[in-house]
C-alpha positions in Angstrom: -3.0 18.9 34.0 0.4 17.9 35.2 3.0 15.6 33.8 5.8 14.3 36.1 8.5 12.1 34.7 11.2 10.0 36.4 14.3 8.4 34.9 14.3 4.9 36.4 17.6 4.0 38.1 16.5 1.1 40.3 13.5 0.0 42.3 14.6 1.9 45.4 15.1 5.1 43.5 11.7 4.8 41.9 10.1 4.1 45.2 11.6 7.3 46.6 10.5 9.3 43.6 6.9 8.0 43.9 6.7 8.5 47.7 7.9 12.1 47.1 5.2 12.6 44.5 2.6 11.1 46.9 3.6 13.5 49.7 3.9 16.5 47.4 1.3 19.3 46.9 0.9 18.2 43.3 -1.7 15.6 44.3 -3.9 18.0 46.4 -6.1 19.0 43.5 -5.9 15.8 41.4 -9.1 14.0 40.5 -7.6 11.3 38.2 -4.2 10.0 37.3 -2.4 7.2 35.5 1.2 6.1 35.0 3.0 5.5 31.7 6.1 3.5 31.3 8.5 4.0 28.3 11.1 1.2 28.0 13.9 0.5 25.6 14.2 -2.7 27.6 11.8 -5.4 26.3 12.3 -8.2 28.8 9.2 -8.6 30.9 11.1 -9.7 34.0 13.0 -6.3 33.9 9.8 -4.3 33.5 7.8 -6.1 36.2 9.7 -4.6 39.1 8.9 -1.1 37.8 5.2 -2.0 37.7 5.5 -3.6 41.2 6.8 -0.4 42.7 3.9 1.6 41.1 1.3 -0.8 42.4 2.9 -0.8 45.8 2.8 3.1 46.2 -0.3 3.7 44.1 -2.3 0.4 44.3 -5.5 1.8 42.6 -3.9 3.8 39.8 -3.9 2.2 36.3 -0.8 2.1 34.1 0.2 1.6 30.5 3.5 1.1 28.8 5.3 0.4 25.6 8.7 -0.5 24.2 10.8 2.1 22.4 14.0 2.9 20.5 14.8 5.5 23.2 12.9 7.7 25.6 12.3 11.5 25.7 11.9 13.5 28.9 11.5 17.3 28.6 13.2 17.3 25.2 16.2 15.3 26.4 17.1 11.7 26.1 15.8 9.8 29.1 17.1 6.6 30.7 16.4 3.1 29.4 13.1 3.1 31.4 11.1 6.2 32.1 8.0 6.4 34.4 5.6 9.3 33.9 2.6 10.3 36.0 -0.3 12.0 34.1 -2.3 14.0 36.6 -5.7 15.5 35.8 -6.8 18.5 37.8 -10.3 19.1 36.2 -13.1 16.9 37.6 -14.6 16.6 34.1 -11.5 15.1 32.5 -11.7 11.5 31.6 -9.4 8.7 30.1 -9.8 5.0 29.4 -7.5 2.2 28.2 -8.2 -0.6 25.7 -5.7 -3.3 24.7 -6.1 -5.7 21.8 -4.0 -8.7 20.5 -3.7 -8.8 16.7 -3.1 -12.6 16.9 -6.5 -13.0 18.5 -8.5 -10.4 16.6 -8.1 -9.1 13.0 -7.2 -5.4 12.8 -10.4 -4.4 11.1 -12.4 -6.0 14.0 -10.1 -4.1 16.4 -10.8 -0.8 14.6 -14.5 -1.6 14.6 -14.4 -2.1 18.4 -12.6 1.2 18.8 -15.3 2.9 16.8 -18.0 1.2 18.9 -16.4 2.1 22.2 -15.8 5.8 21.1 -19.5 6.0 20.0 -20.5 5.0 23.6 -18.5 7.8 25.1 -19.5 11.2 23.7 -16.8 12.8 26.0 -13.9 11.4 23.8 -11.9 14.2 22.1 -8.6 12.4 21.4 -7.4 8.8 20.7 -3.8 7.8 21.3 -2.4 4.7 19.6 0.5 2.4 20.5 0.9 -0.2 17.8 3.4 -3.1 17.8 5.4 -3.9 14.7 3.4 -6.2 12.4 4.1 -7.9 9.1 0.7 -6.7 8.0 0.3 -3.1 6.6 -1.2 -0.6 8.9 -3.4 0.8 6.1 -6.3 -1.5 6.8 -6.4 -0.4 10.5 -6.1 3.3 9.5 -8.9 3.1 6.9 -11.2 1.2 9.2 -11.2 4.1 11.6 -12.6 6.4 8.9 -16.0 6.4 10.7 -14.8 8.3 13.8 -16.6 11.6 14.4 -14.7 14.5 12.7 -14.0 16.3 16.0 -11.9 13.4 17.4 -8.2 13.8 17.0 -6.1 10.6 16.6 -2.3 10.4 17.0 0.3 7.9 18.2 3.2 5.7 17.2 4.4 2.3 16.2 6.4 0.9 19.2 9.7 -0.7 18.6 13.1 -1.6 20.1 16.6 -0.1 19.9 17.4 -2.4 17.0 15.6 -0.7 14.1 15.9 -3.9 11.9 14.1 -6.0 14.5 10.3 -6.6 14.7 10.5 -7.0 18.5 8.1 -4.7 20.3 5.6 -4.8 23.1 2.7 -3.0 24.7 1.5 -3.6 28.3 -1.1 -2.2 30.6 -3.1 -2.8 33.7 -6.1 -3.8 31.5 -4.2 -6.2 29.2 -0.9 -7.4 30.5 2.1 -7.9 28.2 1.5 -8.3 24.5 4.1 -8.5 21.6 1.4 -8.3 19.0 -0.9 -5.7 20.5 -2.5 -2.4 20.0 -2.9 -0.2 23.0 -5.6 2.6 22.8 -6.0 5.6 25.1 -9.2 7.7 25.1 -8.9 11.3 26.3 -11.7 13.8 26.8 -14.0 15.8 29.0 -15.9 19.1 28.9 -12.8 21.2 29.8 -10.2 19.0 28.0 -8.5 20.3 24.9 -6.1 18.7 22.5 -4.2 19.5 19.3 -1.8 17.3 17.3 0.5 18.2 14.5 3.2 16.5 12.4 6.6 17.8 11.3 8.9 16.5 8.7 11.6 19.0 7.6 12.8 16.7 4.8 13.0 18.3 1.4 11.9 16.8 -2.0 14.9 15.9 -4.2 15.0 15.2 -7.9 12.4 13.9 -10.3 9.1 12.3 -9.8 8.6 8.5 -10.1 5.2 6.9 -11.0 4.2 3.7 -9.3 3.4 1.4 -12.2 3.1 -1.9 -10.3 2.2 -2.4 -6.7 0.2 -4.7 -4.4 -0.6 -3.5 -0.9 2.6 -2.3 0.8 4.8 -3.9 -1.9 6.0 -1.6 -4.6 7.3 -3.7 -7.5 7.9 -1.1 -10.2 8.5 2.6 -10.5 8.3 4.0 -14.1 8.1 0.4 -15.4 11.4 -0.7 -13.8 12.1 -2.5 -10.5 11.6 -0.1 -7.6 15.0 -0.9 -6.2 16.7 0.6 -9.2 15.8 4.1 -8.0 17.9 3.6 -4.9 20.7 1.9 -6.8 20.9 4.3 -9.8 20.4 7.7 -8.0 21.8 6.9 -4.5 24.2 4.0 -5.1 22.5 2.0 -2.4 23.1 -1.8 -2.6 20.4 -4.4 -2.1 22.1 -6.0 0.9 21.7 -6.4 4.6 22.3 -2.6 5.0 19.6 -1.5 2.6 17.1 -0.5 5.3 19.6 1.7 7.3 21.1 3.3 4.1 17.6 4.1 2.6 16.4 5.7 5.8 18.3 8.9 5.0 16.4 9.2 1.6 12.7 8.5 2.2 10.0 9.0 -0.4 7.5 11.8 -0.5 4.0 10.5 -1.2 0.8 12.4 -1.6 -2.1 10.6 0.0 -5.5 11.6 1.5 -4.7 15.2 0.8 -1.5 15.4 2.7 2.2 14.7 2.2 3.5 11.5 3.8 7.1 10.6 4.2 7.5 7.0 3.5 10.6 4.9 4.2 11.2 1.4 2.7 11.1 -1.3 5.3 12.7 -4.0 3.1 14.1 -4.6 -0.4 13.3 -8.1 -1.8 15.6 -10.2 -4.0 13.4 -9.3 -7.1 13.9 -5.6 -6.6 10.5 -5.0 -5.0 10.5 -2.5 -2.1 8.3 -3.2 0.9 6.7 -0.2 2.7 5.0 -0.1 6.1 1.6 0.8 4.6 -0.1 0.5 1.2 1.0 2.5 -1.9 -1.5 2.8 -4.8 -0.6 2.2 -8.4 -0.5 5.5 -10.2 0.9 7.4 -7.2 3.7 9.8 -7.7 6.8 9.4 -5.4 9.8 11.6 -5.0 13.0 11.0 -3.1 13.7 13.4 -0.3 16.8 14.5 1.7 17.4 15.7 5.2 19.4 18.9 5.8 20.1 19.6 9.5 19.5 23.4 9.6 16.3 23.1 7.5 15.0 20.4 9.8 15.7 22.4 13.0 14.1 25.6 11.5 11.1 23.6 10.4 10.6 22.1 13.9 11.0 25.5 15.5 8.5 27.2 13.2 5.9 24.4 13.5 6.5 24.4 17.2 4.8 27.9 17.3 1.5 26.2 16.5 1.8 24.1 19.7 3.0 27.1 21.7 0.0 29.1 20.6 -2.3 26.4 21.9 -0.7 26.9 25.4 -0.6 23.2 26.3 0.1 21.9 29.8 1.5 18.6 28.6 3.0 17.6 25.2 3.4 14.0 24.0 6.1 13.4 21.5 6.4 10.6 18.9 9.7 10.9 17.0 10.7 8.4 14.4 13.8 6.4 15.4 15.2 7.3 12.0 15.4 10.9 13.1 17.3 9.8 16.1 19.7 8.0 13.8 20.0 11.1 11.6 21.3 13.1 14.5 24.1 10.6 15.2 26.7 13.4 15.4 24.6 15.3 18.0 22.3 14.6 20.8 19.3 12.5 19.6 16.9 15.2 20.8 18.8 18.1 19.3 16.0 19.1 16.9 13.4 19.3 19.6 15.4 21.0 22.3 13.7 24.4 21.7 10.3 22.8 22.5 11.5 22.4 26.1 10.1 25.9 26.7 6.5 25.0 25.8 5.4 22.6 28.6 6.4 19.3 30.3 6.9 16.8 27.5 7.6 13.1 27.3 7.6 10.5 24.6 9.7 8.1 22.6 11.5 7.2 19.4 9.1 5.2 17.3 9.1 2.9 14.3 6.3 4.9 12.6 3.8 7.7 13.6 0.1 8.2 13.3 -1.9 11.4 12.8 -5.4 12.0 11.7 -5.8 14.9 9.2 -8.8 16.0 7.1 -10.7 13.0 8.5 -8.1 10.5 7.4 -5.8 8.6 9.8 -2.4 8.2 8.1 0.7 6.3 9.2 4.0 8.2 8.6 7.7 7.5 8.7 10.7 9.7 9.7 8.2 12.2 11.1 7.8 14.0 14.3 4.2 14.0 15.7 3.3 16.1 18.8 0.1 16.2 20.7 -0.5 19.2 23.1 -3.1 18.8 25.9 -4.5 21.1 28.4 -7.5 21.5 30.8 -9.4 24.7 30.7 -8.8 28.0 28.8 -5.3 28.7 27.5 -2.9 30.6 29.7 0.8 31.5 29.1 3.3 29.6 31.3 6.6 31.4 31.5 8.2 32.9 28.4 6.3 32.2 25.1 8.2 29.9 22.7 7.2 32.2 19.8 9.3 35.0 21.3 12.2 32.6 21.8 12.0 31.4 18.2 11.6 34.9 16.7 14.9 35.8 18.4 16.6 32.6 17.0 15.1 32.8 13.5 17.7 33.0 10.7 16.9 34.9 7.5 19.1 32.7 5.5 18.0 29.5 3.8 20.6 26.8 4.2 22.7 26.1 1.2 21.7 22.4 1.0 18.0 23.5 0.9 18.7 25.9 -1.9 20.5 23.1 -3.8 17.6 20.7 -3.2 15.2 23.4 -4.6 17.4 23.9 -7.6 17.5 20.2 -8.3 13.8 19.9 -7.9 13.0 22.7 -10.2 15.6 21.6 -12.8 14.1 18.1 -12.7 10.6 19.6 -13.1 11.7 21.6 -16.1 13.2 18.4 -17.6 10.1 16.5 -17.0 8.0 19.2 -18.6 10.3 19.2 -21.6 10.1 15.5 -21.9 6.2 15.7 -21.8 6.2 18.3 -24.5 8.6 16.2 -26.6 6.4 13.2 -26.1 3.3 15.1 -27.1 5.1 16.5 -30.2 6.1 12.9 -31.2 2.6 11.7 -30.7 1.2 14.5 -32.9 3.8 13.8 -35.5 2.8 10.1 -35.6 -0.8 11.1 -36.0 0.1 13.3 -38.9 2.0 10.4 -40.6 -0.9 8.1 -40.1 -3.2 10.7 -41.6 -1.0 11.1 -44.7 -0.6 7.3 -45.1 -4.4 6.8 -45.0 
């Protein structure tokens, strides 16, 4: 399997790149291929010339594409439009595209169709999702895919635009055209096709736990019996104004769901103090604020990167939340993933949200890095193992901010335990008083 990516400059430059690819030795042993377009430009008339060049040089090759908040090529920031060629060398490898419009079909019907199509294709081992921003929570779609066979891995991202506050987004493909309310699905598989997908956060829990006492779908009205917004106002001094979304991105919530930890960022704060999330939050759930510390995040990415390295992928797809890009505003946007350059050819984009199936459950994440490694055939080491590189770079010291976060977390836990014991003592005292009075 080979991944070739090109930073789009203009149509003539892309034409030269694709002609060079066509004449290169890379295509000698290729059995199947498709093109993928990542674009932080959303105007259809600016993307059509890119598609036109692809169809001119490779008229029978299918293509897919999506809007982004920035593009990633080999762990570096790509141009506004990036074109990648996915080349399959094993004759048994297969892929197939499906595109749906959420304005024409409810998401549960779309999910049912995905289930039906996967059932017809026993070769499917992985499903990649490109999901446009919607006012509807993604929970229904995720839950409706529960019936997929356990061996199928699912991963992907919510597509977006450079403006994180805008709902503008688009998917497009040779099977469905342009759609601003679409879901694009890619099936991968085959006898000798292997895939692994992981998620990485790096954010650290901070402070006390808050119980969701009132919620409906993705709208959280109350935490600990008080308007949800008060948590951000009291503990972080974040105002309920037009900057709430951007300010709250740096302090997402940790949320335990389906047996895994999900980092959840508020998408909106309403006038009544309710906080709107991108997927559902159940009443009775425990939430905890979290904090990003640069060294801790980089160390976490490097350590988790070993899991992908040990898989020995030939291609890596990256879905990195646009909030992580914003977090690294003082450095290169891809600073945290630069060490992953040693693994294999990688490409991807900065997303509005990320998908990953774990323990049989598909979850939507925020401020998370999802990576999918793919290969054809048995693993083999290409170049210098990343694990060796990371062992050399590993630091024995835990960053100060991480130690402070741990201290605050444990101090908060001790205080919560003391409060519970005090409450239990008060309840016992009240029972004793009632007993004496009776």
